[in-house]
C-alpha positions as CSV (number, residue, x, y, z in Angstrom):
1,M,2.6,39.7,34.8
2,T,5.5,37.2,35.2
3,L,6.8,35.2,32.2
4,P,7.7,31.6,32.8
5,T,11.4,30.8,33.1
6,F,12.8,27.9,31.2
7,S,15.8,25.9,32.2
8,S,18.9,26.0,30.0
9,V,18.2,22.4,28.9
10,S,14.8,23.4,27.7
11,R,16.2,26.3,25.7
12,I,18.9,24.0,24.1
13,V,16.3,21.4,23.1
14,A,14.1,24.1,21.6
15,A,17.0,25.6,19.7
16,L,18.0,22.2,18.4
17,C,14.4,21.4,17.3
18,L,14.2,24.7,15.5
19,L,17.6,24.2,13.8
20,A,16.6,20.7,12.7
21,S,13.3,21.9,11.2
22,L,14.9,24.7,9.4
23,T,17.7,22.4,8.0
24,L,15.2,19.8,6.8
25,T,12.9,22.2,5.1
26,G,15.8,24.1,3.6
27,C,17.3,21.1,1.9
28,G,14.0,20.2,0.2
29,Y,12.9,17.4,2.5
30,S,9.3,16.6,2.3
31,L,6.9,13.7,3.0
32,T,6.5,11.2,0.2
33,N,2.7,11.6,0.2
34,N,3.2,15.2,-0.9
35,Q,5.3,14.2,-4.0
36,P,3.7,13.7,-7.4
37,S,3.5,10.1,-8.5
38,L,4.0,8.6,-11.9
39,F,0.3,9.4,-12.5
40,G,0.6,13.1,-11.7
41,N,-0.4,15.1,-8.7
42,G,-3.4,13.0,-7.6
43,S,-6.1,14.6,-9.7
44,S,-6.0,12.0,-12.5
45,T,-8.7,9.3,-12.5
46,M,-8.0,5.6,-12.3
47,R,-10.1,2.5,-12.4
48,I,-9.4,-1.2,-11.7
49,R,-10.4,-2.7,-15.0
50,E,-9.8,-6.3,-14.1
51,V,-8.6,-8.6,-11.3
52,K,-7.4,-12.0,-12.7
53,N,-7.2,-14.8,-10.3
54,S,-5.8,-18.2,-11.1
55,T,-6.1,-19.5,-7.6
56,I,-8.8,-21.6,-5.8
57,Y,-9.7,-18.7,-3.5
58,P,-12.3,-16.5,-5.2
59,W,-12.6,-14.1,-2.3
60,I,-9.0,-12.8,-2.7
61,N,-10.1,-10.8,-5.8
62,Q,-12.3,-8.5,-3.8
63,V,-9.8,-8.2,-1.0
64,V,-7.0,-7.1,-3.4
65,R,-9.4,-4.8,-5.3
66,S,-10.7,-3.0,-2.3
67,S,-7.3,-2.7,-0.7
68,M,-5.8,-1.3,-3.9
69,Y,-8.7,1.2,-4.2
70,D,-8.2,2.4,-0.6
71,E,-4.5,2.6,-0.8
72,I,-4.4,4.6,-4.0
73,T,-7.1,6.9,-2.6
74,N,-5.5,7.4,0.8
75,R,-2.1,8.2,-0.7
76,N,-3.5,10.7,-3.1
77,I,-2.1,8.9,-6.2
78,A,-5.3,9.2,-8.2
79,I,-9.0,9.5,-7.9
80,M,-10.5,6.1,-8.1
81,T,-13.6,5.7,-10.3
82,A,-15.6,3.0,-12.0
83,S,-16.0,5.1,-15.2
84,E,-14.6,3.6,-18.4
85,S,-13.5,7.1,-19.4
86,S,-10.8,7.3,-16.7
87,D,-7.3,8.6,-17.3
88,Y,-5.8,5.3,-16.3
89,S,-6.9,1.7,-15.9
90,M,-5.3,-1.1,-13.9
91,V,-5.2,-4.8,-14.4
92,I,-4.2,-7.0,-11.4
93,D,-3.1,-10.6,-12.0
94,I,-3.0,-12.7,-8.9
95,E,-0.5,-15.4,-9.9
96,K,-0.2,-17.3,-6.6
97,F,-2.1,-17.4,-3.4
98,T,-1.7,-20.2,-0.9
99,I,-2.7,-20.7,2.7
100,D,-1.0,-23.5,4.7
101,S,-1.8,-24.4,8.3
102,R,1.4,-24.8,10.1
103,V,0.7,-25.5,13.8
104,L,-2.0,-27.7,15.1
105,G,-3.2,-27.5,18.7
106,S,-4.0,-30.4,21.0
107,K,-7.6,-30.3,19.7
108,E,-6.4,-30.6,16.1
109,E,-7.2,-27.0,15.3
110,T,-5.0,-24.6,13.3
111,L,-3.2,-22.1,15.4
112,E,-1.0,-20.5,12.7
113,Y,-1.3,-20.0,8.9
114,T,1.5,-19.4,6.4
115,V,0.2,-17.3,3.5
116,N,1.9,-16.7,0.2
117,L,0.8,-14.1,-2.4
118,V,2.2,-13.1,-5.7
119,F,0.6,-10.6,-8.1
120,N,1.4,-8.3,-11.0
121,T,-0.1,-5.0,-11.8
122,K,-0.2,-3.1,-15.1
123,V,-1.5,0.4,-15.6
124,Y,-2.6,1.6,-18.9
125,D,-3.4,5.2,-20.1
126,D,-6.6,6.2,-21.8
127,K,-5.3,5.0,-25.2
128,N,-4.7,1.5,-23.7
129,K,-0.9,1.9,-23.8
130,E,0.9,0.2,-20.9
131,I,2.7,3.0,-18.9
132,W,3.6,1.1,-15.7
133,S,4.0,-2.4,-14.4
134,G,5.1,-3.9,-11.2
135,S,5.4,-7.2,-9.5
136,A,5.3,-8.1,-5.8
137,S,5.4,-11.1,-3.6
138,L,5.2,-11.7,0.1
139,S,5.0,-14.7,2.5
140,R,4.2,-14.4,6.2
141,S,2.9,-16.5,9.1
142,Y,-0.1,-15.4,11.1
143,P,-1.1,-16.7,14.5
144,V,-4.8,-16.5,13.9
145,S,-7.5,-19.2,13.8
146,D,-9.1,-17.9,10.5
147,A,-7.4,-18.4,7.2
148,R,-9.4,-15.6,5.6
149,I,-8.1,-13.1,8.2
150,A,-4.5,-14.2,7.6
151,G,-5.0,-13.9,3.8
152,T,-6.6,-10.4,4.1
153,Q,-3.8,-9.2,6.3
154,L,-1.1,-10.4,3.9
155,A,-3.0,-9.0,0.9
156,N,-3.2,-5.5,2.5
157,L,0.6,-5.5,3.2
158,L,1.4,-6.6,-0.4
159,V,-0.9,-3.9,-1.9
160,Q,1.0,-1.3,0.3
161,K,4.2,-2.6,-1.1
162,M,2.9,-2.4,-4.7
163,V,1.6,1.2,-4.2
164,D,5.0,2.1,-2.8
165,Q,6.4,1.1,-6.1
166,M,3.8,3.3,-7.9
167,R,4.8,6.3,-5.8
168,N,8.4,6.1,-6.7
169,T,9.0,8.2,-9.8
170,F,12.7,7.7,-10.1
């Protein structure tokens, strides 16, 4: 049985990859998703108690709520529940949500929307004591023909930004 021969370049690349992996694991580097959040190691329960909306777009409530639910679950920050006896409860206050059409085509149809979203989030423990709060805002233009799609895309990005803040424990 003949073993394959590797070129000297292949051996050098393999050695460098091995050295890099040993160095990174030796210094304590790990992925953020594996780190505990402010709310523990991901086994705590959290519910979204309320989504306040002072805008004229009632559908944005459900978009932000479901995006927040998915993002917290996917990042293993907490176990999302509807139970009132959860470890944490969240209140989201949508302060501003605007959609402006920016470019009109030759048929007087909107080709691009500029969307602005600002919301605050507060998290309370089971004794209703505020333990975390964050604020985020974002404005983007989207080349789509549906305002709701543009609003949903921006809301998803802003929820990701908010959950990034929750993950940071420093």
